[in-house]
C-alpha positions as CSV (number, residue, x, y, z in Angstrom):
1,M,0.0,0.0,0.0
2,L,2.8,2.4,0.9
3,A,4.4,1.7,-2.5
4,Y,1.2,2.7,-4.3
5,I,1.0,5.9,-2.3
6,T,4.6,6.7,-3.1
7,V,4.1,6.2,-6.8
8,F,0.9,8.3,-6.7
9,L,2.7,11.2,-5.0
10,I,5.5,11.0,-7.6
11,I,3.0,11.1,-10.4
12,V,1.2,14.1,-8.8
13,C,4.5,16.0,-8.3
14,F,5.5,15.3,-11.9
15,I,2.2,16.6,-13.2
16,L,2.4,19.7,-11.0
17,Y,6.0,20.3,-12.1
18,H,4.8,20.4,-15.7
19,L,1.6,22.3,-14.8
20,I,3.0,25.1,-12.8
21,L,5.7,27.4,-14.2
22,I,7.4,30.2,-12.3
23,V,9.3,32.6,-14.5
24,P,12.0,34.6,-12.5
25,M,12.1,38.4,-12.7
26,R,15.2,38.4,-14.8
27,E,13.9,36.1,-17.6
28,L,11.4,35.7,-20.4
29,A,10.2,32.2,-21.4
30,A,9.2,31.2,-24.9
31,I,6.4,28.5,-24.7
32,E,5.7,25.9,-27.4
33,R,2.5,23.9,-27.6
34,L,2.9,20.7,-29.5
35,G,6.0,22.1,-31.1
36,K,4.4,25.3,-32.2
37,F,5.2,28.7,-30.7
38,R,2.5,29.7,-28.3
39,G,3.7,32.9,-26.7
40,V,6.2,34.6,-24.4
41,L,5.6,34.4,-20.7
42,E,6.5,37.3,-18.5
43,P,8.0,36.9,-15.0
44,G,5.5,35.4,-12.6
45,L,3.4,32.3,-12.0
46,H,1.9,30.5,-15.0
47,L,-0.1,27.3,-15.6
48,L,0.8,25.0,-18.5
49,I,-0.9,21.9,-20.0
50,P,1.3,19.0,-19.0
51,F,2.8,17.1,-21.8
52,V,1.4,19.6,-24.3
53,D,3.1,22.9,-23.4
54,R,6.8,23.2,-22.8
55,V,9.4,25.9,-22.2
56,A,11.4,26.0,-25.4
57,Y,13.7,29.0,-24.6
58,R,14.6,31.1,-21.6
59,H,16.2,34.5,-22.2
60,E,18.1,36.8,-19.9
61,I,16.5,40.2,-20.1
62,R,19.2,42.0,-18.1
63,E,22.0,43.8,-19.9
64,Q,24.7,41.3,-20.8
65,C,28.4,41.9,-21.2
66,L,30.2,39.8,-23.8
67,N,34.0,39.5,-23.9
68,I,35.2,39.9,-27.5
69,P,38.4,37.8,-27.8
70,H,41.5,39.6,-29.1
71,Q,42.2,39.3,-32.8
72,S,44.7,40.6,-35.3
73,C,43.6,43.6,-37.4
74,I,45.4,45.5,-40.2
75,T,45.2,49.2,-40.2
76,R,45.0,51.4,-43.2
77,D,48.7,52.0,-43.1
78,N,49.4,48.2,-43.1
79,I,50.3,47.9,-39.4
80,Q,49.1,44.8,-37.5
81,V,47.4,45.4,-34.1
82,E,45.8,43.1,-31.6
83,V,42.3,44.3,-30.6
84,D,39.9,43.0,-28.0
85,G,36.9,44.6,-26.3
86,L,33.6,44.4,-24.5
87,L,30.1,44.3,-26.1
88,Y,27.0,45.2,-24.1
89,I,23.7,43.8,-25.4
90,K,20.1,43.3,-24.2
91,V,17.3,41.0,-25.3
92,M,14.4,43.2,-26.5
93,D,12.2,40.6,-28.4
94,A,12.2,37.0,-27.0
95,Y,10.5,35.6,-30.1
96,K,13.2,36.9,-32.4
97,A,15.9,35.9,-30.0
98,S,14.5,32.4,-30.0
99,Y,13.6,31.9,-33.7
100,G,15.5,34.6,-35.5
101,I,18.9,33.1,-35.0
102,E,20.3,29.9,-33.5
103,N,22.5,31.5,-30.8
104,Y,22.4,35.3,-30.6
105,L,25.4,35.4,-28.2
106,V,27.8,33.6,-30.5
107,A,26.4,35.6,-33.4
108,A,26.9,38.9,-31.6
109,I,30.5,38.0,-30.7
110,N,31.4,37.0,-34.3
111,L,29.7,40.0,-35.7
112,A,31.6,42.3,-33.3
113,Q,34.9,40.7,-34.4
114,T,34.2,41.2,-38.1
115,T,33.0,44.7,-37.6
116,V,36.1,45.6,-35.6
117,R,38.4,44.3,-38.3
118,S,36.5,46.2,-40.9
119,E,36.5,49.5,-39.0
120,V,40.1,49.3,-37.9
121,G,41.1,48.7,-41.5
122,K,39.6,52.1,-42.4
123,M,41.8,54.0,-39.9
124,S,45.5,54.6,-39.6
125,L,47.3,53.5,-36.4
126,S,47.4,57.0,-34.9
127,E,43.7,57.4,-35.6
128,T,42.9,54.1,-33.8
129,F,44.5,55.6,-30.6
130,S,43.3,59.2,-30.9
131,E,39.7,58.5,-32.2
132,R,38.8,55.5,-30.0
133,D,35.4,56.9,-29.1
134,K,34.6,57.4,-32.7
135,L,35.6,53.8,-33.4
136,N,33.4,52.5,-30.6
137,E,30.4,54.5,-31.8
138,T,30.8,53.2,-35.4
139,I,31.1,49.6,-34.2
140,V,27.9,49.9,-32.1
141,T,26.0,51.4,-35.0
142,E,27.0,48.7,-37.4
143,I,26.4,45.8,-35.0
144,D,23.0,47.2,-33.8
145,H,21.8,47.5,-37.4
146,A,22.9,44.0,-38.3
147,S,21.5,42.4,-35.1
148,E,18.0,43.9,-35.3
149,P,16.4,40.7,-36.8
150,W,17.8,38.8,-33.8
151,G,15.7,40.7,-31.2
152,I,18.7,42.2,-29.4
153,K,19.8,45.7,-28.8
154,V,23.5,46.6,-28.8
155,L,24.0,49.2,-26.1
156,R,27.7,50.0,-26.4
157,Y,31.1,48.6,-27.4
158,E,34.3,49.4,-25.6
159,V,37.8,48.7,-27.0
160,M,39.6,47.2,-24.1
161,N,43.2,46.7,-25.5
162,M,44.8,47.7,-28.7
163,N,48.4,46.5,-28.9
164,P,50.6,46.8,-32.0
165,S,53.2,44.2,-32.7
166,R,56.6,44.3,-31.0
167,D,58.4,45.7,-34.0
168,V,55.8,48.4,-34.3
169,T,56.0,49.1,-30.6
170,E,59.7,49.5,-30.7
171,T,59.4,51.8,-33.7
172,L,56.8,53.9,-31.9
173,E,58.9,54.1,-28.8
174,K,61.9,55.4,-30.9
175,Q,59.6,57.9,-32.6
176,M,58.3,59.1,-29.2
177,E,61.9,59.4,-27.9
178,A,62.8,61.4,-31.0
179,E,59.7,63.6,-30.6
180,R,60.5,64.2,-26.9
181,A,64.1,65.1,-27.8
182,K,62.8,67.4,-30.5
183,R,60.4,69.1,-28.1
184,A,63.3,69.4,-25.5
185,E,65.5,71.1,-28.2
186,I,62.7,73.4,-29.1
187,T,62.1,74.3,-25.5
188,L,65.8,75.0,-25.0
189,A,66.0,77.1,-28.1
190,N,63.0,79.1,-27.0
191,A,64.5,79.6,-23.6
192,A,67.8,80.7,-25.2
193,R,65.9,83.1,-27.5
194,D,63.9,84.5,-24.6
195,S,67.1,84.9,-22.6
196,T,68.8,86.8,-25.4
197,I,65.7,89.0,-25.9
198,N,65.6,89.7,-22.2
199,L,69.3,90.6,-22.1
200,S,69.0,92.8,-25.2
201,E,66.0,94.5,-23.7
202,G,67.9,95.0,-20.4
203,E,70.9,96.5,-22.3
204,R,68.6,98.7,-24.4
205,Q,66.8,99.9,-21.3
206,E,70.2,100.5,-19.6
207,A,71.4,102.5,-22.6
208,I,68.2,104.5,-22.6
209,N,68.5,105.2,-18.9
210,L,72.2,106.3,-19.3
211,S,71.3,108.5,-22.2
212,E,68.5,110.0,-20.3
213,G,70.8,110.6,-17.3
214,V,73.4,112.3,-19.6
215,R,70.7,114.4,-21.2
216,Q,69.3,115.5,-17.9
217,K,72.8,116.3,-16.7
218,R,73.4,118.5,-19.7
219,I,70.1,120.1,-19.3
220,N,70.9,120.8,-15.6
221,E,74.3,122.1,-16.5
222,A,72.9,124.3,-19.3
223,E,70.3,125.7,-16.9
224,G,72.9,126.3,-14.3
225,R,75.1,128.2,-16.8
226,A,72.1,130.1,-18.0
227,Q,71.3,131.1,-14.5
228,E,74.9,132.0,-13.8
229,I,75.1,134.1,-17.0
230,S,71.8,135.7,-16.1
231,I,73.0,136.5,-12.6
232,L,76.3,137.9,-13.9
233,A,74.5,139.9,-16.5
234,E,72.2,141.3,-14.0
235,A,75.1,142.1,-11.7
236,S,77.0,143.8,-14.6
237,A,73.9,145.7,-15.5
238,R,73.5,146.9,-12.0
239,A,77.2,147.8,-11.8
240,S,77.0,149.7,-15.1
241,Q,74.0,151.5,-13.8
242,M,75.8,152.4,-10.6
243,V,78.9,153.5,-12.5
244,A,76.8,155.6,-14.9
245,A,75.0,157.1,-11.9
246,A,78.4,157.9,-10.3
247,I,79.8,159.5,-13.4
248,T,76.8,161.8,-13.9
249,A,77.2,162.9,-10.3
250,E,79.4,165.9,-9.3
251,G,83.1,164.9,-9.7
252,G,82.2,161.6,-11.1
253,Q,84.1,162.2,-14.4
254,Q,87.3,163.0,-12.6
255,A,87.0,159.9,-10.4
256,M,86.4,157.8,-13.5
257,N,89.5,159.1,-15.2
258,L,91.5,158.5,-12.1
259,Q,90.3,154.9,-11.9
260,L,91.3,154.4,-15.6
261,V,94.7,155.8,-15.0
262,Q,95.2,153.5,-12.0
263,Q,94.1,150.5,-14.0
264,Y,96.4,151.4,-16.9
265,I,99.4,151.9,-14.6
266,R,98.7,148.6,-12.8
267,R,98.4,146.7,-16.1
268,L,101.5,148.3,-17.5
269,R,103.5,147.3,-14.4
270,E,102.3,143.7,-14.8
271,V,103.5,143.7,-18.5
272,F,106.9,145.1,-17.5
273,E,107.3,142.4,-14.8
274,M,106.4,139.6,-17.2
275,A,108.5,140.8,-20.1
276,E,112.3,139.9,-20.3
277,V,113.0,143.2,-22.1
278,S,111.4,146.4,-20.8
279,L,110.8,149.4,-23.1
280,V,109.4,152.8,-22.3
281,P,106.6,153.2,-24.8
282,R,106.5,156.3,-27.1
283,E,103.1,157.0,-25.9
284,M,104.5,158.2,-22.6
285,A,105.3,161.5,-24.3
286,Q,101.6,161.9,-25.1
287,M,100.3,161.2,-21.6
288,E,99.2,164.8,-21.2
289,G,97.0,164.7,-24.3
290,F,95.6,161.2,-23.3
291,F,94.7,162.3,-19.8
292,A,93.4,165.7,-20.8
293,G,91.3,167.3,-18.1
294,I,93.1,165.6,-15.2
295,D,96.1,168.0,-14.5
296,Q,97.1,166.6,-11.2
297,V,97.2,163.0,-12.6
298,A,99.1,164.2,-15.7
299,Q,101.7,165.9,-13.6
300,T,102.2,162.7,-11.6
301,I,102.5,160.5,-14.6
302,N,104.6,162.7,-17.1
303,H,108.4,162.4,-16.6
304,P,110.7,165.4,-17.1
305,D,112.1,163.7,-20.2
306,R,109.5,164.5,-22.8
307,S,111.8,163.9,-25.8
308,G,109.9,160.6,-26.5
309,K,113.1,158.5,-26.4
310,G,112.8,155.2,-24.5
311,G,115.4,153.5,-22.4
312,Q,116.4,149.9,-22.3
313,S,116.8,148.1,-19.0
């Protein structure tokens, strides 16, 4: 009796297993009835007809990340590079994903590889490094257009590694070293040029400052001489005015003549003292006529000898 109950329970459990279907939140289930597509079951609890309905396909509806294996690609300038990346896809139509292609994951990976080879071949090596974002966008567009019948959506593609061959890497390293050396030489040349310019500017400014100093000095000296001349002229003018005033006064003419006689005698004495040979000038005989009007002075100056003969000392 226990054996019959056990068999009955097993049969009931088997029927319930095929009758009740629980679809997880992350999946979609494609159901076939007697081998023909019946529909797509959303997440939740569903009842099936045992031995008539069956779950043909289960699809992950979350975003999936596919690792694209590295492969050799030839760039437009005939340089071999190893490229790998990551492809992000999502199932949008469970019916197409089930019956539009045998295995959309394998198909997406293969399509990504062929598209990467095709797009890399359109670019030079330098462009593959500098325009990686553009390369990613182009690959996504091409794969998404080609995978539309499969019921999947390509969200993005990211190039993970892009490695040239060893020979190319060595060549690039040498090129980079040469470029760095070139930039260093340019920097040193610019520094030397700037230093020369600064020195020349300093010398120029120094020369300007010196010339300005000399110019200002000359201006100051000229102004000083002008002031000196002006002061001397004013003093001479005042002296002349005073002399003229003294002459016009009573007895001023006689005093003026006396002053001239004294200056003449003083100057003549200096000439005699400086000369090696002393001569009595002939004009001594004409002192009376030269100093007319000053009798007392003439008597003092005129010698008894009026013959006009000079003596030699």
